[in-house]
Phi, psi and omega in degrees: 000134183293139174274173186298316184293325178294319177299315180299321181295315180298317178301314180300315182294318182298320185275323184245013187304318184297315182295321180297316178301314177301319180295322179293318176298323180293317179297318181294325177294317180295319179299313180299319179298316182292327180289327188262351187301321181254014182272151173272213184239133179235127179245109188274133173239136174294318171184100182269139178298321175202158178204161178211144185217141182222161172220159179232022178115147178236151181173201182277079180253105186239143183303323186289342180262003186240126177286151176305324183290318181292317179301316181293324179296315179294316182297321180292321180292319175301315181295316177305314182296315187287331179294326176304307179293324181293319177299320177300311181296317182297328181268018176083018176284169181276158176299324178299314178295322179295318180296310184300308185291329175295313181295326177307315179305314181291320177298328185274358180259135178283000179289331192247154179278067178198144178055235185305325183264016186298149178283168181264145174282177178302327180278354180085028175245167174251124183237123189251145177232149178198159176205157177214153183214141181257112181291340184286334181220009181063018173289145183208158177215149182207161172215154181217149171069022180273152183235353183230000178276119188297314184239091185302331178297326177296321177298314179304314180293321175300320178300316180295318188262338188238014180219161177275007189250168173258324182223135170239155186220157169058218183301323181297319179294325180290320175300314177299323177298315181295320179298334182258016171078017180280153187286127179251136182234160173290140183306335180294344178299328186273357184289133167226143181298323182300311182296321180291321178297320179296319177300315182298318181294319180293319179295322182289323181285333181264351184051047177062032175278183183303143181298140176193138176260015176250032172282168176306324183289319186274328184296345180265009176242167187285154169252097197272023175310147179243154180198165182206144175228148185208150172241126179259178183293348179269359181085014182259140179257151176207156180212155177209155174217144181218141185202155173265356174085217188259129173305133178070019181293153183225169172060026179076027181306136177235133181265207186273342187306319180266007184266112177293124182103344177249303180261334180224141175197146178209132182207119178305336182281348183222278188201170170244143198211140168220144185240168176207138178147208181282102189304321178309319181281331174294325178291313181299325182267355184043052191302319181296309181292329182297315180297321178297317183293321178300325179286313186287317187263328178262346180081017178287153171284166178304315182297318179295314184293316181295318178297317180299316182285312186283326182268336182241304190288316184296307176302327181294327181296319183263016181055043179098352186266349183285082187256149175151201183198174182217154166244144180205159178218139178257182190289350177260000180089007174293134184237143181226141176233090186255126178211146180255019177252181181282348180195165174200125173295129190197156177199150177222156169214142179244186184297335178281351178088013176293122185253133173232132174232129184225153174230313187261170180296329182266000000 
């Protein structure tokens, strides 16, 4: 026989059940929104024959600050770049070739902070950094502080394949590039009005203080480092990153882009990875290798490892200032685009030819 309290409960549910149900749905929706608010994008593959993923920088990228024309321009360039790499993979090419040629398209565009569109240093020069890594044997190459090499990612690959070293810098790297037949250009090739105006704004806002791109002026603009990661038909992973670094940088500053294990990493046992954001924190956290290690040693999935590092560990290093994002792909073709900023230029394609292009968090 029902006791009095149970009877009252039943009457309450019968009378107010619909309201109670709506309230529960509302709570669940709020919970889901909170859980997804800082998440990136994860694309799961059961087993993809090949896949490719790219980024063009992460930062304070908001729809209200972007004209429809500029948004379309970015989307078209991202699609153009990723289709170059996808065609290479589809035709049986290597992940290294796909990464290099895809990044070339982004380096040749003034839209991104790499190659042609590189930002200016305090002295008004353009200094480029890049790196590339082969996941099949952990071979890697990188260059930093070059001013005349048209495509820094090509130099990084040449360092990997044609020298006994991992990283070359400055004038020595340029001599090596010339000796190996890479295209050398006049520094004026890299000039863009947009980048120069950005330098002038930063100098004015900082009154010539120490370089930093996290001033109020700079944090509202994109950080356009470019990168690519790919899985080929042979099951090999590769990744590369190219950048012009930090607006108003001084003293030969080098960020994470050419640092293997920080800005770029590839290992067939885990994933291939490229980062974009505030490089000092990616270096201090060895973000690329950390994600790979969590997968290899702790057994985390790519999605779990990326979320843990980008949403928790990276911001904690900078007391909330460790901003940026990553793209990565694992040996099964699963791809992740994890970022803790309001946007990241990004695109993916799998063996089925499914194309995804994104800019904003939503």
